[in-house]
Biopython code that builds the backbone (N, CA, C, O; Angstrom):
import numpy as np
from Bio.PDB.StructureBuilder import StructureBuilder

atoms = [
    (1, "ASP", "N", (0.873, -1.122, 0.002)),
    (1, "ASP", "CA", (-0.030, 0.029, -0.038)),
    (1, "ASP", "C", (0.845, 1.359, 0.075)),
    (1, "ASP", "O", (0.340, 2.472, 0.221)),
    (2, "LYS", "N", (2.220, 1.114, -0.010)),
    (2, "LYS", "CA", (3.044, 2.249, -0.023)),
    (2, "LYS", "C", (3.859, 2.528, -1.255)),
    (2, "LYS", "O", (4.525, 3.561, -1.336)),
    (3, "TYR", "N", (3.822, 1.629, -2.219)),
    (3, "TYR", "CA", (4.538, 1.695, -3.383)),
    (3, "TYR", "C", (3.892, 0.878, -4.607)),
    (3, "TYR", "O", (3.059, -0.004, -4.399)),
    (4, "GLN", "N", (4.256, 1.168, -5.681)),
    (4, "GLN", "CA", (3.788, 0.432, -6.878)),
    (4, "GLN", "C", (4.824, 0.004, -7.788)),
    (4, "GLN", "O", (5.532, 0.869, -8.304)),
    (5, "THR", "N", (5.030, -1.372, -8.089)),
    (5, "THR", "CA", (6.004, -1.898, -8.991)),
    (5, "THR", "C", (5.368, -1.946, -10.310)),
    (5, "THR", "O", (4.190, -2.264, -10.474)),
    (6, "VAL", "N", (6.174, -1.623, -11.236)),
    (6, "VAL", "CA", (5.745, -1.718, -12.727)),
    (6, "VAL", "C", (6.882, -2.449, -13.451)),
    (6, "VAL", "O", (8.021, -2.001, -13.318)),
    (7, "THR", "N", (6.684, -3.471, -14.159)),
    (7, "THR", "CA", (7.645, -4.225, -14.913)),
    (7, "THR", "C", (7.313, -4.086, -16.437)),
    (7, "THR", "O", (6.336, -4.675, -16.899)),
    (8, "ILE", "N", (8.056, -3.371, -17.154)),
    (8, "ILE", "CA", (7.760, -3.210, -18.569)),
    (8, "ILE", "C", (8.696, -4.234, -19.255)),
    (8, "ILE", "O", (9.902, -4.138, -19.026)),
    (9, "ILE", "N", (8.250, -5.191, -20.065)),
    (9, "ILE", "CA", (9.039, -6.135, -20.710)),
    (9, "ILE", "C", (9.089, -5.874, -22.192)),
    (9, "ILE", "O", (8.064, -6.036, -22.855)),
    (10, "ASN", "N", (10.168, -5.496, -22.735)),
    (10, "ASN", "CA", (10.258, -5.281, -24.130)),
    (10, "ASN", "C", (10.419, -6.580, -24.885)),
    (10, "ASN", "O", (11.533, -7.029, -25.154)),
    (11, "SER", "N", (9.226, -7.210, -25.241)),
    (11, "SER", "CA", (9.276, -8.478, -25.966)),
    (11, "SER", "C", (9.905, -8.447, -27.304)),
    (11, "SER", "O", (10.294, -9.479, -27.851)),
    (12, "ASN", "N", (10.015, -7.208, -27.864)),
    (12, "ASN", "CA", (10.718, -7.066, -29.082)),
    (12, "ASN", "C", (12.220, -7.322, -28.947)),
    (12, "ASN", "O", (12.895, -7.498, -29.962)),
    (13, "ASP", "N", (12.766, -7.348, -27.722)),
    (13, "ASP", "CA", (14.127, -7.835, -27.502)),
    (13, "ASP", "C", (14.223, -9.286, -27.332)),
    (13, "ASP", "O", (15.340, -9.798, -27.263)),
    (14, "ALA", "N", (13.232, -9.951, -27.261)),
    (14, "ALA", "CA", (13.269, -11.452, -27.030)),
    (14, "ALA", "C", (13.883, -12.186, -28.296)),
    (14, "ALA", "O", (13.676, -11.796, -29.445)),
    (15, "ILE", "N", (14.576, -13.169, -28.005)),
    (15, "ILE", "CA", (15.182, -13.959, -29.026)),
    (15, "ILE", "C", (13.963, -14.479, -30.003)),
    (15, "ILE", "O", (12.922, -14.877, -29.481)),
    (16, "TRP", "N", (14.091, -14.466, -31.193)),
    (16, "TRP", "CA", (13.204, -14.816, -32.245)),
    (16, "TRP", "C", (12.508, -16.337, -31.828)),
    (16, "TRP", "O", (13.227, -17.325, -31.683)),
    (17, "GLY", "N", (11.199, -16.385, -31.677)),
    (17, "GLY", "CA", (10.543, -17.514, -31.447)),
    (17, "GLY", "C", (10.201, -17.823, -29.860)),
    (17, "GLY", "O", (9.558, -18.806, -29.491)),
    (18, "THR", "N", (10.694, -16.905, -29.068)),
    (18, "THR", "CA", (10.624, -16.997, -27.566)),
    (18, "THR", "C", (9.479, -16.164, -27.060)),
    (18, "THR", "O", (9.207, -16.215, -25.860)),
    (19, "SER", "N", (8.794, -15.411, -27.867)),
    (19, "SER", "CA", (7.738, -14.402, -27.325)),
    (19, "SER", "C", (6.694, -15.136, -26.549)),
    (19, "SER", "O", (6.121, -14.498, -25.666)),
    (20, "GLY", "N", (6.331, -16.497, -26.765)),
    (20, "GLY", "CA", (5.386, -17.123, -26.155)),
    (20, "GLY", "C", (5.793, -17.399, -24.724)),
    (20, "GLY", "O", (5.009, -17.389, -23.775)),
    (21, "PHE", "N", (7.130, -17.655, -24.653)),
    (21, "PHE", "CA", (7.707, -18.022, -23.398)),
    (21, "PHE", "C", (7.781, -16.720, -22.463)),
    (21, "PHE", "O", (7.507, -16.774, -21.264)),
    (22, "VAL", "N", (8.154, -15.610, -23.082)),
    (22, "VAL", "CA", (8.224, -14.339, -22.410)),
    (22, "VAL", "C", (6.796, -13.991, -21.782)),
    (22, "VAL", "O", (6.634, -13.577, -20.634)),
    (23, "LYS", "N", (5.795, -14.225, -22.710)),
    (23, "LYS", "CA", (4.444, -13.844, -22.164)),
    (23, "LYS", "C", (4.080, -14.714, -21.021)),
    (23, "LYS", "O", (3.517, -14.219, -20.045)),
    (24, "SER", "N", (4.380, -16.055, -21.079)),
    (24, "SER", "CA", (4.039, -16.965, -20.101)),
    (24, "SER", "C", (4.713, -16.713, -18.821)),
    (24, "SER", "O", (4.100, -16.846, -17.761)),
    (25, "SER", "N", (5.980, -16.345, -18.868)),
    (25, "SER", "CA", (6.711, -16.109, -17.747)),
    (25, "SER", "C", (6.217, -14.755, -17.079)),
    (25, "SER", "O", (6.253, -14.609, -15.857)),
    (26, "ALA", "N", (5.760, -13.784, -17.935)),
    (26, "ALA", "CA", (5.116, -12.655, -17.282)),
    (26, "ALA", "C", (3.977, -12.936, -16.547)),
    (26, "ALA", "O", (3.796, -12.465, -15.424)),
    (27, "GLU", "N", (3.077, -13.790, -17.198)),
    (27, "GLU", "CA", (1.721, -14.245, -16.586)),
    (27, "GLU", "C", (2.073, -14.895, -15.271)),
    (27, "GLU", "O", (1.437, -14.576, -14.267)),
    (28, "ASP", "N", (3.094, -15.830, -15.206)),
    (28, "ASP", "CA", (3.457, -16.432, -14.011)),
    (28, "ASP", "C", (3.858, -15.507, -12.876)),
    (28, "ASP", "O", (3.399, -15.624, -11.740)),
    (29, "SER", "N", (4.736, -14.582, -13.237)),
    (29, "SER", "CA", (5.009, -13.558, -12.265)),
    (29, "SER", "C", (3.984, -12.727, -11.781)),
    (29, "SER", "O", (3.942, -12.340, -10.613)),
    (30, "LYS", "N", (3.084, -12.414, -12.717)),
    (30, "LYS", "CA", (1.879, -11.629, -12.213)),
    (30, "LYS", "C", (1.056, -12.510, -11.216)),
    (30, "LYS", "O", (0.601, -11.947, -10.220)),
    (31, "LYS", "N", (0.858, -13.672, -11.376)),
    (31, "LYS", "CA", (0.201, -14.645, -10.371)),
    (31, "LYS", "C", (1.007, -14.614, -9.064)),
    (31, "LYS", "O", (0.392, -14.550, -8.000)),
    (32, "GLU", "N", (2.302, -14.654, -9.081)),
    (32, "GLU", "CA", (3.147, -14.685, -7.894)),
    (32, "GLU", "C", (3.051, -13.355, -7.107)),
    (32, "GLU", "O", (2.964, -13.313, -5.880)),
    (33, "PHE", "N", (3.076, -12.219, -7.957)),
    (33, "PHE", "CA", (3.012, -10.902, -7.484)),
    (33, "PHE", "C", (1.902, -10.091, -7.920)),
    (33, "PHE", "O", (2.102, -9.116, -8.645)),
    (34, "PRO", "N", (0.663, -10.441, -7.506)),
    (34, "PRO", "CA", (-0.568, -9.874, -8.121)),
    (34, "PRO", "C", (-0.557, -8.271, -7.842)),
    (34, "PRO", "O", (-1.195, -7.597, -8.651)),
    (35, "TRP", "N", (-0.005, -7.698, -6.949)),
    (35, "TRP", "CA", (-0.050, -6.207, -6.679)),
    (35, "TRP", "C", (0.893, -5.599, -7.644)),
    (35, "TRP", "O", (0.727, -4.389, -7.800)),
    (36, "SER", "N", (1.890, -6.176, -8.363)),
    (36, "SER", "CA", (2.638, -5.547, -9.375)),
    (36, "SER", "C", (1.949, -5.513, -10.769)),
    (36, "SER", "O", (1.119, -6.354, -11.113)),
    (37, "ALA", "N", (2.329, -4.546, -11.489)),
    (37, "ALA", "CA", (1.862, -4.243, -12.845)),
    (37, "ALA", "C", (2.903, -4.790, -13.778)),
    (37, "ALA", "O", (4.104, -4.562, -13.634)),
    (38, "MET", "N", (2.340, -5.599, -14.841)),
    (38, "MET", "CA", (3.258, -6.114, -15.878)),
    (38, "MET", "C", (2.722, -5.563, -17.220)),
    (38, "MET", "O", (1.539, -5.625, -17.552)),
    (39, "VAL", "N", (3.669, -5.043, -17.922)),
    (39, "VAL", "CA", (3.276, -4.518, -19.323)),
    (39, "VAL", "C", (4.203, -5.097, -20.185)),
    (39, "VAL", "O", (5.414, -4.942, -20.025)),
    (40, "LEU", "N", (3.589, -5.928, -21.325)),
    (40, "LEU", "CA", (4.374, -6.426, -22.451)),
    (40, "LEU", "C", (4.371, -5.464, -23.529)),
    (40, "LEU", "O", (3.315, -5.214, -24.109)),
    (41, "ASP", "N", (5.517, -4.871, -23.870)),
    (41, "ASP", "CA", (5.732, -3.821, -24.861)),
    (41, "ASP", "C", (6.244, -4.363, -26.142)),
    (41, "ASP", "O", (7.447, -4.284, -26.393)),
    (42, "ALA", "N", (5.496, -4.851, -26.882)),
    (42, "ALA", "CA", (6.042, -5.677, -28.230)),
    (42, "ALA", "C", (6.601, -4.779, -29.199)),
    (42, "ALA", "O", (7.240, -5.251, -30.139)),
    (43, "LYS", "N", (6.420, -3.412, -29.071)),
    (43, "LYS", "CA", (7.030, -2.514, -30.109)),
    (43, "LYS", "C", (8.181, -1.614, -29.528)),
    (43, "LYS", "O", (8.663, -0.717, -30.220)),
    (44, "GLY", "N", (8.572, -1.841, -28.373)),
    (44, "GLY", "CA", (9.709, -1.126, -27.735)),
    (44, "GLY", "C", (9.449, 0.332, -27.500)),
    (44, "GLY", "O", (10.383, 1.135, -27.482)),
    (45, "MET", "N", (8.078, 0.729, -27.300)),
    (45, "MET", "CA", (7.688, 2.147, -27.262)),
    (45, "MET", "C", (8.281, 2.713, -25.858)),
    (45, "MET", "O", (8.694, 3.870, -25.776)),
    (46, "ALA", "N", (8.291, 1.824, -24.777)),
    (46, "ALA", "CA", (8.903, 2.475, -23.531)),
    (46, "ALA", "C", (10.345, 2.660, -23.709)),
    (46, "ALA", "O", (10.846, 3.738, -23.390)),
    (47, "ARG", "N", (11.113, 1.643, -24.223)),
    (47, "ARG", "CA", (12.473, 1.740, -24.412)),
    (47, "ARG", "C", (12.810, 2.963, -25.226)),
    (47, "ARG", "O", (13.715, 3.731, -24.901)),
    (48, "ASN", "N", (12.041, 3.123, -26.311)),
    (48, "ASN", "CA", (12.338, 4.286, -27.316)),
    (48, "ASN", "C", (12.158, 5.632, -26.450)),
    (48, "ASN", "O", (13.047, 6.476, -26.343)),
    (49, "ALA", "N", (10.904, 5.717, -25.853)),
    (49, "ALA", "CA", (10.489, 6.898, -25.110)),
    (49, "ALA", "C", (11.593, 7.398, -24.021)),
    (49, "ALA", "O", (11.883, 8.590, -23.920)),
    (50, "TRP", "N", (12.183, 6.382, -23.217)),
    (50, "TRP", "CA", (13.055, 6.570, -22.271)),
    (50, "TRP", "C", (14.598, 6.513, -22.746)),
    (50, "TRP", "O", (15.538, 6.692, -21.971)),
    (51, "ASP", "N", (14.730, 6.242, -24.118)),
    (51, "ASP", "CA", (15.951, 6.238, -24.756)),
    (51, "ASP", "C", (16.890, 5.126, -24.014)),
    (51, "ASP", "O", (18.010, 5.423, -23.600)),
    (52, "LEU", "N", (16.371, 3.911, -23.894)),
    (52, "LEU", "CA", (17.077, 2.981, -23.005)),
    (52, "LEU", "C", (17.904, 2.077, -23.997)),
    (52, "LEU", "O", (17.566, 2.008, -25.178)),
    (53, "ALA", "N", (18.956, 1.406, -23.524)),
    (53, "ALA", "CA", (19.699, 0.498, -24.376)),
    (53, "ALA", "C", (18.933, -0.776, -24.775)),
    (53, "ALA", "O", (18.225, -1.331, -23.934)),
    (54, "PRO", "N", (19.038, -1.230, -25.943)),
    (54, "PRO", "CA", (18.379, -2.534, -26.232)),
    (54, "PRO", "C", (18.992, -3.744, -25.442)),
    (54, "PRO", "O", (20.171, -3.812, -25.092)),
    (55, "GLU", "N", (18.017, -4.699, -25.208)),
    (55, "GLU", "CA", (18.456, -5.943, -24.552)),
    (55, "GLU", "C", (19.204, -5.568, -23.047)),
    (55, "GLU", "O", (20.194, -6.158, -22.613)),
    (56, "SER", "N", (18.624, -4.656, -22.491)),
    (56, "SER", "CA", (19.138, -4.155, -21.136)),
    (56, "SER", "C", (18.128, -4.181, -20.120)),
    (56, "SER", "O", (17.011, -4.639, -20.360)),
    (57, "SER", "N", (18.457, -3.704, -18.963)),
    (57, "SER", "CA", (17.391, -3.607, -17.917)),
    (57, "SER", "C", (17.713, -2.198, -17.245)),
    (57, "SER", "O", (18.839, -1.739, -17.051)),
    (58, "ALA", "N", (16.586, -1.652, -16.954)),
    (58, "ALA", "CA", (16.696, -0.357, -16.353)),
    (58, "ALA", "C", (15.780, -0.162, -14.993)),
    (58, "ALA", "O", (14.625, -0.585, -14.950)),
    (59, "ILE", "N", (16.331, 0.437, -14.021)),
    (59, "ILE", "CA", (15.601, 0.686, -12.835)),
    (59, "ILE", "C", (15.258, 2.177, -12.771)),
    (59, "ILE", "O", (16.157, 3.013, -12.854)),
    (60, "ILE", "N", (14.071, 2.501, -12.635)),
    (60, "ILE", "CA", (13.578, 3.918, -12.553)),
    (60, "ILE", "C", (12.794, 3.998, -11.413)),
    (60, "ILE", "O", (11.922, 3.152, -11.213)),
    (61, "VAL", "N", (13.020, 5.022, -10.546)),
    (61, "VAL", "CA", (12.243, 5.328, -9.327)),
    (61, "VAL", "C", (11.661, 6.767, -9.366)),
    (61, "VAL", "O", (12.305, 7.809, -9.489)),
    (62, "LEU", "N", (10.335, 6.623, -9.240)),
    (62, "LEU", "CA", (9.620, 8.144, -9.298)),
    (62, "LEU", "C", (9.009, 8.208, -7.823)),
    (62, "LEU", "O", (8.701, 7.224, -7.152)),
    (63, "ASP", "N", (8.901, 9.400, -7.483)),
    (63, "ASP", "CA", (8.254, 9.847, -6.197)),
    (63, "ASP", "C", (6.755, 9.852, -6.354)),
    (63, "ASP", "O", (6.282, 9.645, -7.472)),
    (64, "LYS", "N", (5.974, 10.072, -5.320)),
    (64, "LYS", "CA", (4.490, 10.241, -5.380)),
    (64, "LYS", "C", (4.012, 11.204, -6.269)),
    (64, "LYS", "O", (2.886, 11.079, -6.750)),
    (65, "GLU", "N", (4.815, 12.259, -6.577)),
    (65, "GLU", "CA", (4.372, 13.206, -7.565)),
    (65, "GLU", "C", (4.751, 12.880, -9.019)),
    (65, "GLU", "O", (4.443, 13.626, -9.948)),
    (66, "GLY", "N", (5.383, 11.816, -9.163)),
    (66, "GLY", "CA", (5.864, 11.361, -10.558)),
    (66, "GLY", "C", (7.142, 11.942, -10.979)),
    (66, "GLY", "O", (7.444, 11.850, -12.169)),
    (67, "LYS", "N", (7.931, 12.528, -10.161)),
    (67, "LYS", "CA", (9.195, 13.062, -10.432)),
    (67, "LYS", "C", (10.244, 12.009, -10.451)),
    (67, "LYS", "O", (10.274, 11.248, -9.483)),
    (68, "VAL", "N", (11.104, 11.853, -11.401)),
    (68, "VAL", "CA", (12.046, 10.880, -11.628)),
    (68, "VAL", "C", (13.177, 11.210, -10.508)),
    (68, "VAL", "O", (13.770, 12.287, -10.442)),
    (69, "ARG", "N", (13.379, 10.092, -9.630)),
    (69, "ARG", "CA", (14.314, 10.357, -8.437)),
    (69, "ARG", "C", (15.548, 9.457, -8.778)),
    (69, "ARG", "O", (16.645, 9.792, -8.328)),
    (70, "PHE", "N", (15.442, 8.449, -9.468)),
    (70, "PHE", "CA", (16.675, 7.703, -9.763)),
    (70, "PHE", "C", (16.483, 6.994, -11.101)),
    (70, "PHE", "O", (15.364, 6.561, -11.376)),
    (71, "VAL", "N", (17.475, 6.850, -11.929)),
    (71, "VAL", "CA", (17.420, 6.037, -13.109)),
    (71, "VAL", "C", (18.875, 5.442, -13.419)),
    (71, "VAL", "O", (19.910, 6.105, -13.347)),
    (72, "LYS", "N", (18.803, 4.180, -13.752)),
    (72, "LYS", "CA", (20.061, 3.582, -14.193)),
    (72, "LYS", "C", (19.643, 2.594, -15.155)),
    (72, "LYS", "O", (18.700, 1.839, -14.920)),
    (73, "ASP", "N", (20.363, 2.562, -16.329)),
    (73, "ASP", "CA", (20.130, 1.775, -17.433)),
    (73, "ASP", "C", (21.380, 0.848, -17.485)),
    (73, "ASP", "O", (22.515, 1.276, -17.695)),
    (74, "GLY", "N", (21.075, -0.442, -17.277)),
    (74, "GLY", "CA", (22.200, -1.449, -17.130)),
    (74, "GLY", "C", (22.317, -1.959, -15.791)),
    (74, "GLY", "O", (21.559, -1.606, -14.887)),
    (75, "ALA", "N", (23.300, -2.825, -15.643)),
    (75, "ALA", "CA", (23.581, -3.525, -14.348)),
    (75, "ALA", "C", (23.782, -2.533, -13.194)),
    (75, "ALA", "O", (24.407, -1.492, -13.396)),
    (76, "LEU", "N", (23.308, -2.806, -12.077)),
    (76, "LEU", "CA", (23.470, -2.003, -10.899)),
    (76, "LEU", "C", (24.678, -2.481, -10.056)),
    (76, "LEU", "O", (24.782, -3.671, -9.759)),
    (77, "THR", "N", (25.535, -1.618, -9.693)),
    (77, "THR", "CA", (26.650, -1.948, -8.863)),
    (77, "THR", "C", (26.145, -2.049, -7.444)),
    (77, "THR", "O", (24.999, -1.655, -7.230)),
    (78, "GLN", "N", (26.895, -2.550, -6.409)),
    (78, "GLN", "CA", (26.489, -2.644, -5.028)),
    (78, "GLN", "C", (26.187, -1.264, -4.518)),
    (78, "GLN", "O", (25.305, -1.026, -3.693)),
    (79, "ALA", "N", (27.010, -0.337, -5.088)),
    (79, "ALA", "CA", (26.809, 1.063, -4.533)),
    (79, "ALA", "C", (25.501, 1.647, -4.969)),
    (79, "ALA", "O", (24.866, 2.384, -4.215)),
    (80, "ASP", "N", (25.018, 1.283, -6.368)),
    (80, "ASP", "CA", (23.787, 1.716, -6.872)),
    (80, "ASP", "C", (22.626, 1.019, -6.006)),
    (80, "ASP", "O", (21.626, 1.664, -5.691)),
    (81, "VAL", "N", (22.790, -0.268, -5.651)),
    (81, "VAL", "CA", (21.794, -0.913, -4.954)),
    (81, "VAL", "C", (21.634, -0.163, -3.573)),
    (81, "VAL", "O", (20.522, 0.125, -3.132)),
    (82, "SER", "N", (22.668, 0.099, -2.994)),
    (82, "SER", "CA", (22.439, 0.732, -1.687)),
    (82, "SER", "C", (21.961, 2.197, -1.773)),
    (82, "SER", "O", (21.336, 2.683, -0.830)),
    (83, "GLN", "N", (22.226, 2.877, -2.830)),
    (83, "GLN", "CA", (21.780, 4.231, -3.093)),
    (83, "GLN", "C", (20.199, 4.104, -3.410)),
    (83, "GLN", "O", (19.410, 4.836, -2.812)),
    (84, "VAL", "N", (19.817, 3.295, -4.228)),
    (84, "VAL", "CA", (18.572, 3.237, -4.672)),
    (84, "VAL", "C", (17.648, 2.631, -3.451)),
    (84, "VAL", "O", (16.506, 3.076, -3.343)),
    (85, "MET", "N", (18.035, 1.791, -2.681)),
    (85, "MET", "CA", (17.253, 1.139, -1.469)),
    (85, "MET", "C", (17.148, 2.175, -0.509)),
    (85, "MET", "O", (16.121, 2.201, 0.170)),
    (86, "ALA", "N", (18.000, 3.012, -0.333)),
    (86, "ALA", "CA", (18.065, 4.112, 0.743)),
    (86, "ALA", "C", (17.028, 5.259, 0.333)),
    (86, "ALA", "O", (16.272, 5.842, 1.110)),
    (87, "LEU", "N", (17.138, 5.456, -0.972)),
    (87, "LEU", "CA", (16.184, 6.327, -1.520)),
    (87, "LEU", "C", (14.712, 5.905, -1.422)),
    (87, "LEU", "O", (13.852, 6.708, -1.059)),
    (88, "ILE", "N", (14.422, 4.588, -1.762)),
    (88, "ILE", "CA", (13.191, 4.045, -1.633)),
    (88, "ILE", "C", (12.654, 4.097, -0.180)),
    (88, "ILE", "O", (11.479, 4.382, 0.051)),
    (89, "ALA", "N", (13.588, 3.801, 0.831)),
    (89, "ALA", "CA", (13.041, 3.926, 2.104)),
    (89, "ALA", "C", (12.897, 5.257, 2.553)),
    (89, "ALA", "O", (12.179, 5.406, 3.542)),
    (90, "SER", "N", (13.436, 6.295, 2.033)),
    (90, "SER", "CA", (13.186, 7.709, 2.329)),
    (90, "SER", "C", (11.851, 8.093, 1.712)),
    (90, "SER", "O", (11.148, 8.939, 2.264)),
    (91, "LEU", "N", (11.527, 7.572, 0.725)),
    (91, "LEU", "CA", (10.446, 7.893, -0.133)),
    (91, "LEU", "C", (9.047, 7.377, 0.554)),
    (91, "LEU", "O", (7.987, 7.992, 0.442)),
    (92, "LEU", "N", (9.188, 6.297, 1.195)),
    (92, "LEU", "CA", (8.052, 5.488, 1.807)),
    (92, "LEU", "C", (7.362, 6.273, 2.940)),
    (92, "LEU", "O", (6.418, 5.773, 3.551)),
]
sb = StructureBuilder()
sb.init_structure("model")
sb.init_model(0)
sb.init_chain("A")
sb.init_seg("    ")
for serial, (resi, resn, name, xyz) in enumerate(atoms, 1):
    if name == "N":
        sb.init_residue(resn, " ", resi, " ")
    sb.init_atom(name, np.array(xyz, "f"), 0.0, 1.0, " ", f" {name:<3s}", serial, name[0])
structure = sb.get_structure()
């Protein structure tokens, strides 16, 4: 009740022929975490809008007003994890 998680999956980045597996995996995750939002982005619209690297992962934290407070495209370092976790705790 204090935060919302949204996972956007760029299925356009999936290996050819695996889109069914990607969709099934997203559906399984939704069943396991029903409070989270899952979005299958078949056209890469979110990646293009945020100018994210293809075949990567991004963490974006917004505050309750919708202001971007943290963004990292690519693998998180341990320092990044500590920083983003502290930020999230301060925003709750």
